Structures are given as structure tokens and as C-alpha cells.
N, C-alpha and C positions, 0 to 999 in steps of 0.2 A: 149893296154898297160895300166897298172894301174896308176892312178894319184889321189892324195889326193883331197878331196873336197876343194872348195875355199870359203865355208861358214862354220861358227862355228856350231857345233852340240850341241845346248843348250838343257837343260832338257825338255823332251816332256811330258807334263802333261797328255795328252790323252793316252800315252803309259802306264803311271803309273795307270791310271783308268782301262784300259783294263787288265793290269796285276792283279789288284785287283779283277776285275770281274772273271778272269780266276782262280786265286788261291782260291777264295771263292767257285766257282763252283766245283773245284777239291775236296775241303774238304767236301762239301755236298755229293758228290758221295762216297767218302771214308767212311763217317759216315754211310750211308745206307748199304754199303758193310761190315760194321763193321771192317774197316781197313784190307781189303783183307782176311776176315775170314767169309766164307759163311755158318755159322751155325746159323740158326734162330729159335726162339721158334714157336710152333704151335699157330696160332691165336685163340683167345678165342671164336670167333664166325665167321660164314660165312661173316657177315658184316665187321668185322675187317680184315678178310682175303682179302676181296675185296678192302678195303681201303689201306692196305699195298701193294697189287699188283698194285693198281692205282698210289700210290706214287712212287713205283719202276719204273714203265713204264714211268711216266711223267718225273721224274728226268733224267732217261737215255736218253729219247728222246730229252730233251732240253739241256742237259749238256754233256753227255758222248761223247767223241771224239772231241767235239767243244772246251771245255775249255783247254784241253791239247794242241790242235792245236794253240790256241791263245798264250799260254804260250811258246810253242816251237818257234813260229814265233818271239815273242818278245826277246827270247834268241838270235836268229840270228841278230835282230836289235841291241841289246846291243853290240854284238861282233863287228858289223860294226862301231858303234859309238866309242867304245873304240879304235879300230884299226885306224879309220880315224882321231880321235883327236890326237893320237900320231904321225901318219904319217904327219899331218900338222906341227908338230914340228920337223920333220926329224927323228923320232924314229920308228924303226920296232918293232911292238907290238907282233909279232907272237910267239916268244919264251916265252915271258911273259904270253901270253894267254895259251900256252901249260902248263906252270907251274900252271896257274889258273885252268885248267882242272884237273890237278893232285890234287889240293886242293879240287875241287868239288867232285872228286871221293872219297876223304877221308871223306868229309861231308856225302856222300852216304853210306859209310861203317858205319859211326856213326848212320845214319838213320836206317840201317838194324838191328842194335841192338834192335830196337823196332818194326819196320814195314817192312815186307817182300815185300811190293809193291813199294819200293823206285824207283824213276825215276832219281835221281841225278847221279848215276853211268852210266846209259844209256846215259844221256845228256853229261856227261864228255867224254865218248867214241865217241859219234857222234860229239862232239865239236872238238876232235882231228882230225877227218876225214875231217872236213871242213876247217881246217887251210890252206892247200895248195890252197884252192879255194877263199880265201878272197881277193886275188889280181888278180883273173881271170877276163877276160872280161865279159861284160854283156851277150854276145852271148853264151859263154861257160856255164855260170851259168844257162841261160835259157834252154839250151839243156839238161844239167844234171838234172835240176829240172823237165823238161818234162818227161824224162825217169823214174825218180823216181815216178812221178805222175801216170805213167802207172802201177807201182808196178810190177817190173820185176819178183820177186819170184812167185807171184800169176799167172802171165802170163805163166810162165814155167809150173806150176802145172795144169793150164787149158789145155795146150798142152799135158801134160802127161796123164790127164784124158781122153782127146779125143782119144789118141792112145790106152790107156788101161783103159776102163771104170771101171774095178775092182780095180784100183790103189787107195791107201789110201791118204788122205790129209797129208800135212806136219805135222809131229809129232816128235819133238826133245826131248820129255820127260819132258817138263816143269811141267806137272801135278804131276809126281812122287815127284819132289822137293817141289812143293806146298803142297802136302799132308804131307810131312815130317815136314814142318814148322807148319802146322795146328794142328798136335798132340801136339806140345809144346804150341801153343796158347790156346788150349782147356783144357789142363791138367797141363801144366808145370809152373815153376817159371819164374821170369824175367830173370834169368840166362839161363834157358832152351831156352827161346825165343831168347835171344841174340846169343847163340851158334848156334841154328838152323838157325837164320837169316844170320849169317856169313857163315855157311856151305852151305846153300841152296838158300839164297836170290838172289845171282847173277844169278844162273841158272834159278830161277823162272822168273826173269825180262828179262834177255837177250834172253833166249830160247823162252819165251812167245812173246817177241817183234818180233822175227824173224818169229815165227809161225803165227802171226796175222798181219803181215805187218807193225807193229809199228816202227820198226827200220828204214826202208827206208822212212816211212812217216815223222819221226822225222827229218831226214837229209833234206828232201824236205822242211819242214817248216823252218828249219834254213836258207836255201838258200832263201826262200821267204822273210824272215826278212832282210837278207842282201840286197836284191834287193830293197825292200821298203825303206831301209835306204839310199841307193844310190840315189833314186829318191826323197828323202825327202818328202815322201807322207804324213807323219804324222804332217807336218807343214802346216799352212794355207798360202800357197804360190801359185802364178800362178793360174793354173786351177785345182789344186789338189781336191778341193771340188766337182767340176763338174765331175772329174774322179771317185770320191768315189760314186757319185750318179749313175754313169753307172755301177759300181761294184755292188751296192745294187740291181739295177734292174736285171742285169744279173744273180747274185747269187740267187735271188728270183725265176727267171724263171727256172734255173737249179735245184733248190730244188724241185719245183713242179714236174719236170720231173723225178728226181732221186728217190724220195721217193717211188712211186709205183713200179719203176723198182727194187729197193732194196727188196721190199717185195714179188715181183712176179717172177722175172727172175731166181734167184738161185733155186727155187723150180721146175723149168721146166726140170731139168737135173737129171737123175737117178744116174749119177756118183757123188759119195761123193766128189771126188777130185775137179771136176769142180764146183759143187755147193758151196763148202766151199770157194774156191778161188774167185768166183764171189761175194759171200757174203762179203768177206773182201774188195774187190775192190770197189763195189758199196757203201758199208758203208762208206769208206773213202771219196769217191766223194760226197756223200750225206752230210757228216759231214763238208767237206770243203765248200760246198755251204752255209750251215747254219752259219758256222764260219765267212765267208765273209760278210754275212748279219749282224751279230752281230758287227763285227769290223767296217764296213762302217756305220752302223746305229749309233753306239756310237760316232764315229768320227764326223759325220754330226750333231748330236744332240749337241755335245760339241761346235763346232765352229759356228753353225747357229741358236741356240735356247737358250732360257732362262734356259734350263735344265743344262747348263754349271755350274751354281752355286750349283746345287745339285750333279752333277757328280764329280766335283772336290773334294768333300768330300771323295770319294773313294780312291783318290790318296795316302794318307798315308798308307792305307792297302796294296796297290800295291808296294810301296817303300820298304816294309819289307816282301816281298814274301818268301825269303829264311827262315827267322825266323818263319814266319807263317807256312810254309810247315813242317819244322822240329818239331815245337811245336805241330802240329796236330798229328804227329806220336807218340810223347811221351805221350801226354795226351789222345789221342784216344786209344792207346794200353792200357793205364791204365784203361780207362773206360770199354773197351769191353773184354779184354783178361782175362784168368783165374788168372794171377798173380796180377791183379788189382781188380776192382769191379765185373768183370765177367758178365757184363750186356748183353752179347750175349744171355744169358739164358732167358732174360726177355723182351728185346726191339725189337719190330717189326720195319718195315721200317718207319712208320709214326713217331713213337717216336724217332727213330734214326735221322730222318731228323730234327725234332725240336731241338734235342740235338746239331746237327751240326750247325744249325742256331744260337743257343745260344752261342756256342763256338766261332763262327765267330764274333759275337757281342763283346764278351769279348776280342778277339784278336784285334778287331778294336779300342776298348777303350784303350787298351795297346799301340797300334801303335800311336794313336794321342797324348797320354801322353808322350811317349818316344821321339817322334820326335820334341817335343817342346824344348828339351834340347840337342838333338843329331842329327847329320847330317844323320846317317844311323841307321838301326836296329842293334841289337847285333851281329847276325851272318853275316850280310852284312858288318859291320865294321871289323870283324875278317877276313873275306874273302879279303876285300880290303887291309888291312894292310899286310896280308901274301902275297898277290899278288905282292906288291911292296917292299917286304923285300929285303934289300940290295941296294935299290935305294936311 
């Protein structure tokens, strides 16, 4: 039976730090992808070709799949904190959270006017799905999370491939919608991009998420965040830090095992269906292990070392993650797409990475300036005010 926490859920600085790391990493990936627009100029020499490929491989190895996982986990943590704080006052937050997801979906539609890789609509849909689980027992959450960790869609397709080796991997047609938007990005006006984003962006994101295991993974990380919130693991209480040390060691061992498995095992199967599904499954587990290394490492550094005074400087950037996410869509699209500066014609991965780092620095300076006189970022404040409208 669900019972509210008997301790206050105060602001968690290390969660803001992790959120800042995650959104910064996501933006770096988006910049070298040129905002989900994979048309790159030919390198001027073999040397620069090797540099660009090295940048691509390094950024994706270090950040891809890990930053989104941290971001999704913290989404679940925030839901728990909001719900538990209200439950301690005798208020049921679930309907208000449903309205909050409607608002998030609307922010996602706004994002699609500029960027077809929006995750906000997917988060809103997955957020609605976890509302019935916020008051479920720990046992129920663990069972559902475990089933999602196994990635049931991919398991089904492994079985299909074993029965029929000629079967094709899951393909819901996301690529067709992606290509439709790409035409507007390469040749169209800002209006063309907006129309294409609204017409095809939802299909690009939801169908791709299902095809690549991201939908079930997102719900899994939401549940992980809720469970971490219930255990208050991001507070320096009890034996929490000892537990994070165990997590760090276990995740490091898992990562060492999973990396070679990811690169070797899928290639051992002639069936494209099995190979593709195993690739998705092992990639998620590999990324999960590295994500846990990052989360536990930063948490331990924050609470146990002098690095705290430097890590805390990241917190303002994390507090304004929604504003930072939406602004990267607007300004990134302006930089790379045809309607703006059209830099996709000139920027390789190395230059795009530097541009992303420079943009993050500008965002950070804005965040620190803004939060000197405001409690929340611009879009965070709008979301909060609309969430509690009529209250």
C-alpha cells in the first residue's frame, strides 16, 4: 500500500548537476548530428576525414544513450518528488501531473516547429503511462522495470528471427517520415520546416522509438527514477554513499563485459532480425552500465571530495534544462538548416562539436545571469504556472 514519505523532499543539488551534464551531452550529440539532419560536407583531406570520424565515434561512445538515460531517470525522480510533496499535504497530484504532461506535449509540438528530433512529446506520452504506477508497491515497480529492462519487443523479434531466419527487423516506416522532413531542412524555408515537423515529426520520433527500443527504455528509466526517489538515494543519508560505491563497482564490471559482447555477439547471427534485436538489447545494457558509472561517480565526487565546489557550478545549467533544450532546437536549426545559415554545407563533426561547446557556454552564462533574479528558467516558470493554473 502506498504511503507518503515522512521526510521532506528538499532540492537535490546533485540531481541538478546530473541534469546539467545530461542536457549538455544531449546538445553536443545534436550538434554533431546537425539537429537530426545527416547531410555532411566532404572532408577537405583524409586527415580531416579521420578527425571528423574520430570525433563522431568518441562523442557517441561517451554520450549517446547515456545522457538521455540520465535525463529520463531524473524525469522519474522529479515526478516522485512532486507527487510525494503533495501527498504529504494530503493532495493527490496525479490529475495535475496528467495536465502537466499535456503541457509538456504542447511544448513538444512547439519544438517540432524547429527540430524533428523532439523528445518532449515522447516523454509526455510515457509520463502518462507511469501515472497509474506512482502509487504502486516497490515490488510491482521492480517487476515491471525488470520486464522492460529485458526489452520485450526485441525479445519477440529474436524469437521471430529464430523461427524464420529470413524475417525482417521491426520497421514501422520512421525513415520515410524522416526523409520527408530532411527535404525541408535542406531546401525549405522556416515555414516548410515547421509544416514538415508537425506533419511528420511525431511519426519520426514515436516510430523510431519503438523500432529502436527507446520507448520501453524511457519508461524503464522513469521507473528507476521513481524508485531512487523513494529510497532517497540522492541524499547523503544512512549508507547511501556505500551503496553508490557498490553501484559504481558493479556497473564498471558490467561495462567491461558488455562492451565486447555488444561488438561481437550480434555479428554472429545471419538473421538480420536476430542481429538487429540483439544489437538494440546489448547497446541498452551497455549504455545503462556506463550511465550508472557516471551517476554514481558524480554523486560520490559531490558528497565525498573537494570537487563539490566545482560540480555545484553546473547546477544552474541543470535547473534550466527545458529552456536549454528548446533553445538548442531554435538556434541549432537556425545554424544548420537551409532557412538559417545553412552551415550543414560547411561544418564537419569537429567544427560542429566546437560550435556545440560554444553554444553550451553561452547558455550557461545566460542561466547563471537569469537565476540571479528568477527562481526558474523562462520555460520552467511558464510550465510551473500553467501546471498550477486554477489552484
